[in-house]
C-alpha positions, 0 to 999 in steps of 0.5 A, spaced: 218 624 438 214 624 444 212 631 443 210 630 436 206 624 438 203 628 444 201 634 439 198 629 434 194 625 439 191 632 441 190 634 434 186 628 433 182 628 440 180 635 438 178 633 431 174 627 434 170 631 439 168 636 433 166 643 434 160 644 438 156 646 432 157 639 428 150 639 425 146 632 424 143 632 417 136 630 417 133 628 410 133 632 404 130 638 407 137 641 409 134 641 416 140 641 421 141 640 429 146 644 432 148 642 439 148 648 444 149 645 450 151 638 453 150 637 460 149 645 462 148 645 470 145 651 473 142 653 480 135 656 480 129 657 484 128 662 490 134 664 493 130 666 500 129 659 501 137 658 503 137 652 498 140 650 492 136 647 486 140 644 480 137 644 473 141 640 468 140 641 461 142 639 454 139 643 448 140 643 441 137 648 436 134 646 429 136 651 423 135 651 416 142 649 413 150 649 414 151 657 414 146 658 419 149 652 423 156 656 422 153 662 425 150 659 431 157 656 432 160 663 432 155 666 437 155 660 442 159 664 448 153 669 448 148 664 447 150 660 453 151 666 457 143 668 455 141 661 457 145 661 464 141 667 466 135 665 463 135 658 466 137 660 473 132 665 474 126 660 473 122 658 479 121 651 482 114 650 480 116 652 473 121 647 472 117 641 475 111 641 471 110 639 464 107 646 462 113 649 465 118 646 461 114 647 455 114 655 457 122 654 458 123 651 452 119 657 448 123 662 452 129 659 450 127 659 443 125 667 443 131 669 447 136 665 442 132 668 436 132 675 439 140 675 441 141 673 434 137 678 431 140 683 434 147 681 432 146 678 425 139 681 423 137 674 422 134 669 427 137 663 424 134 658 429 127 655 428 126 651 434 130 648 440 129 641 443 131 639 450 135 632 449 136 632 457 132 636 462 134 633 469 131 637 476 135 636 483 131 639 489 
């Protein structure tokens, strides 16, 4: 009985967590937001300074419909890998300024669209949003 309870609780926990692409519907337009990362932490900055800087981000993608959200979920490992590489290559000046954050947001959008275009011949993502952007120097 204990084994069945453990299995059930594991299944229930997984169901409650939902998939990474659980989309939140917005209005009648069918726009959905898909969680790409939740609290992704990367090192960034100039390695020659012998000092680690950390960037913690949470990113959501805006997509047109549920089928686009499904496609994003399918490609999450590749999208996250691309984000790690992109974010870790940033310089301190870019990460700290408001203009730099907007520049990074646009780079993230273009990088994800390019990856999806190469894999699926469609961009799917119309916008990206940082729901968290924390810098530690």
